[in-house]
N, C-alpha and C positions, 0 to 999 in steps of 0.2 A: 702574598708571601713570595719571596724570591727563591729561586732555585740557586743554590750556591755550588759552583763548579770549581774545584781547585785546578789551577793551571800549572803552577810550579812552586817549589820551595827551594830557596837558595840559602845555604848555611853560611853565615858571616863568621861565626865562631861556633864552637860545639853546642852552645845553648842559646844562640841567637840566630833567628832566621827572618827572612823576608818572604812572605807568602803572597802569591798573586792569585786572586779569585776572580771568576767571571760570575756576575750576578745576572740572572735571567728571569724576566717576568713577561709572559706573553711573547710579543715579538721584539721587545726591547732588551738590551743588555748593557752592562757597565762593568768595567774592570776596576778593581780596587786593590790596593797594596797594604798589607798588614805587616808591621814590624812586631815580631814576637820576641820579647825580652825574657828569656829563661822560663817561658811558659807561665809567667806570673803577670806580665804587663803586656797589653796589646794596644798598638796604635794604628789607626786606620787613616789612609791617605787616598785622595781622589786621583792623583797622578804620580807618575814617576818623578817628575820635577819637584813636587811637594815633598816626596820622600827624601830626595837628595838634599833639598833645602833644610829638612829636619836635621840631617847629620852635619851639614855645613854651617848653618846659621841658627839652628834651633827653632825653625818654623813649627808652629803648633799643628798637630794632626786635626782632622775633622772630628775625631772622637778617640777616646782612650778608655780602656777597661782593665779591671783587675781580675777578671775571670773569663774563661773561654765560653761559658754559657751566656754571659752578657754580650760578648762579641758576636756569637752566633745569632742571638736574638736581634741585635742591631743590624747585622748584615741581612737577616731575613726580612726586616722591615724598611731597609734603606731605600729611599726614592731612587728610581732609575730614569735616565734621560734628562731632559731639561727641567723636569718638575722637581726642583730641589726644595720642596716644601716639607718640613718635618711633620710627622704625625702629631696631632694634638694629644694631650693627656687628659683623661677624665678622672676626677676625684669623686669617689662615692663615699658618702658619709651618712650618719644617722643620728637622730636624737632619741634617747631612751629615757623616759621619766622613771621616777621611783616605783610606779605601778607597772613597769615594764611595757608601757605603751610605746611603740616605735613609729617614728616618722622618718622616711628616707628622702634623700636628695643627692644631687651631684652638681659639680661645676666643671666646665671644660676650660683648660688652660692652653695657651700657646706653648710650643716646645721648640724654641730656636736652637737648643743645644743637642737635639736629636737624642734625648735621654730615652732609654728603653723603659717600659712600664715598671720592670723590676727595680732598676736603678733609681727611678723617681720615687718609688715606694720606699726604698731603703733610705734615701736622703730625707724624705718627709718624716718617716718614723723616728729618726734621730731627733727631730725637733718637737715631737709630741710629748704630752704628759704620759708617762709610763708606756711609751711607744704606741699609743692608740687614741688618746683623748686630747681634745683641744677646745678652746673657746672660740667660736666662729667669728665673733666681732673683732678679736685680736688679729685675725687673718683677713679681715675685710670680706668675709663670706656671709651669706644669708643664714640667719637662725632658722632651724627647722621646728622650733617649738611654736605651734600655731594656737594652742589653747591658752587661756589666761593663766598667768603664773600662780602656782599654788606652792607656798613655801614648805608645805608638809611633804611634797613628793618631787618637786622640781629642782633643777640645778642648771648651771650654765654649760656643762661639758657636753660635747658631741663626740661621736666615735668615728674614727677613720676605718673604712672597710678595706 
């Protein structure tokens, strides 16, 4: 986890700021620039040049968030130094048959967009049946139902944890 040290806050307009943070982890540190739009939208930039290009030509930030808590979570986990590898995401899920017997499993996904676990969970929940169920074959995930299929108690749905 990174230590987040605020360096300065520059007010562009009354409700728009550019905040500079120093992220420190062990002996490494990294400076990041955050454009705060009315406290509702936060855009993160690696360098001052990228931030300027955002205003001049619309260059995309390395990440953007709609809540301060998601921003803080991202900054807390952001890679420092030359290791620009995003943290992988782990999807925990389970199969529960009609007799309430549970079988647990997980799958690890690459995370090239630096999604925080909370943001990834929100995006995934929107695509699930009733925000928690899915058929693993539709997502190219392994089924967790290891016992022979019994139509009296079994079904296809798995649960997202």
